[in-house]
N, C-alpha and C positions, 0 to 999 in steps of 0.2 A: 174625655170622652162626650160631643155634646149631641144634645137630640132635640134642641128646637125645632120646631115644624111651622112651616111655612107653606107646604105643601099638605102632599098624602104624605102616610107613611114610609120613608125609605130607605132605603140600604145607609148603614153610618159606620157598618167597622167592621173587623174581617179577623177571623181567627184561624190560626194552621195551629192543627193539635195533630202530636206528632209521636211516634215511638224516639223518636232520638235528639233532645231537643239544641244538641251543642252542633251537631251535624245539619241539621236541617239549617240553623242560624248560619253555618257556614257557608250552606248553599244560597241561599236568599241573599244575602251580602254579596256574595260575588254575581251574583245571578239579575237583580234588580236595583242594587247597589244602596239598600235601605240600610241607614244607621239603625243599629240598636242600644236598647240600655234596659236593662234589670229594673223593673215597677216598683220595687219595693214593697210589694205587699208583703201582707203579712199570709200563711198557707203557700201554697205548691206556687213555685218561682212562673213570674210572668213577664214574657219579653216585651218589650214595647218596637215595633217596628214604623220608621218614620223617615218619609222624600222630605230631607232636608230638615226643617223644625218641624213637619207638620206630621202628628202622628197619625197614620193609617190603620192600623190594627197590631195584633198579639200574636205572639208565638208561644206556646204550652204546650205542657207533656198532655197526651190523652188522660184524662179522671181514670181513679181505679172504677170506678163505680160504672161507666162507661166501656173503659175495659172489659171488662167481666162481663157485659152484655156483649162482646162482639166487636166493641168499635173497632176500625182501622183509621189509620193516620189519612186527614183529611179537612179540605177548607170549609168555613161555614160564615154565614153572613150575618149582622143584626141589624133588623129591620125597628128605627126608633118610632114608639106609639107612644100614644100620651096616655095608658093607663094598662101596664103588662097583666094583669090579673081579669080584665076586662075582654083584652083582647086573645088572653088563652083562652078562656068562656066563648068567644064567637069562635076560635081555632075549635074545638070540641064539635060547637052547635053548625058547623060550615061541612064536618065533616071529615075534617083533619085531627091530629092527634097532640096530647102532652105530654113530652117523654121526662118531661123535669118539672115543678110546679114550680112555679113565679118562688126566685129565690133572691133576698138580699145579698151585693156586694159590699161590704159596709167602704163607705165613705167614694165609692164609683154610684152605686144605682139597683138596679131591680131589672134581671132578668128572667124568661122560662124556655124550654128546648121546645122547640115545636116541629111538628113535621105535614106536611099538607096529606090529601087523602090517598097519594100514591106514593109517599115517604122520604120524600123529598126534605131535606132539615134544615132548616132556621132559627136562629135568634128573636124571642121580643125583647125591648128592652126599652126603658126609660133611665135617663142619666140623671144622677144630682142638679148638674150645670146646665145653665138656661143660658151657659156662654154662648154665642153665635159662629157657629165654625166658619174657620179663613177661608175665603171664596179661591178655587183652582182654578188654575187652564187646563179646558178641555184640552187629554193629550198629555196631563202634564207628567214623564217619567219617575215613578214607584207609586201611581193613584190604581187604583178601580177604573180602568176605562169602560166597562161592561160587566153582565149580569145576565146571564142562558140561563133559563132551566130548559134540563131533559128532564121532560115531564112522561107519566105515563099516559097520558093525553091531550095532546097540545089546548083543545076547546072546554074539556071540564078545568084542566089546572088554570087556563086562563082566569075562566067565572068564579074558581075558589080565590082566586089572590086581588082579582078587580073587585069583587062582592067583600073582601076581607079588607081592603086597604084602599081603596077607587082608583087602584090602578089603570091607564086609559088604554088603548088602543093606538098604537100609532101605524104607522108601514106594515102589510103583511105581504112575504115575500114568497112567492112560489118555487120551492126547490125540485119542481119536478116530481123524482120517485121519496125524495125525500121529505114530501109532506111542505106544510104549510109552514114558513118562520113567520111568526109573530110578535112583530116589536111591542114595546109598550113605556110608557110614559109614568114620571109619576107627580106633575105640577106644571112640566117644562118642556125639553127635549125626549127623546128615546135615550133610554139607560139600560137597555137589553133586551132581552129576547127570547121569546116559548117555544119549543117546538115538539111533536110526539119524538121519543128517542129511539133513537135507533136497535134495532137487535144485537148488536155490537155491547152496547152499553149496557154492564152488570145493573145498577139499577138509578129510577129517577133521580137525579141530584142537580143540584145547584151549580155553576161553573162559573168562576172568574176571572177575569180578562184586568191582566196587570200590562199598565201602559210603562213601554221602555223607549230608548232613544231609535233604537233598530234593530229590525226580526232577526235577521240571519245571525249577526254578531253575539244576538241573544240564546240565539237556539247552539249557538258552537257553546257558549257556556253551560247552557245546561250542560250539554252532554257531556263536557271535561269535568263540571262539578258532579256525573255519577247518575245524574238523572236519566229521562227516557222519554224523545219525542215521538207519538204517534201519530200527527198529522200534520202537515204544513213543512214549509211556510207556505200558506194560503193565501189569497187575495178575498177578497169578500167585499160583496156590494159596498158602494161609497169609497175604494182604495184603498181602506187599510188591508195588512197584511198580519195575520196570527197564527200561532203553532198553537198544541194540547199535548202535553204532555204528564210525565209523572216527577216529584222528586224522586229523591233515593231512598225514601223511605216509604215510598209510594201515593204521599195527596196527588191526588191530578188537583192541574191547575191550569192556567192558558194566559200568554203574553199577546200584545198586540202594539202596536207600531202605524206609524202615517208612513214611514221611510222600513226600503227593505234591507 
């Protein structure tokens, strides 16, 4: 897990925390096609998710302390920073919160669990390795193709993340009654968007879009595997197709493809 930074802090890794690791492995292997391998780490089991030979994220049981606080199955993204302790202090100063203080992962790096002022969670992370990540072709299957924040309030959320990480505005899309969808960049092309959440979204959260070969076939695999599609297939500006759904354990995720 490399965190070498050429630009602003950016998403570099993704975890799905679940209530049934074996069932979740089976589901995502079928839907996305990820290769899976035990990380061989001390402590709780951790499965590495890979697209081909490139590691993308991990799968693990919800930690006991998080479960005791009511945590449910979910996806969480890691944002690479130069100093986890420094950024943890910046998060609280900017009105966010630290839900787990900076902690070392032996042989891997240092992390903290953070939340923005509206409660959307994310990890701060600094890895031990300075190895450059392998270049990934945009839209490559199995990789995260888009990062979407369903915020408590779009403008104040954007101010929080741009002030903290230096993220910049890209295109702003007027979605009518749904408000403005503000795309953002981290030193290159747009990598995500921020919008004020809709009333049916239970709480502010980050939603991650996994690239797949074709959206209809992938959506069929979701339902066949016991998951649930709650939106789509739907064409978005730029011509891509998306679906949003829940895996069988209840973690929300999305899929995206240039092909219907």
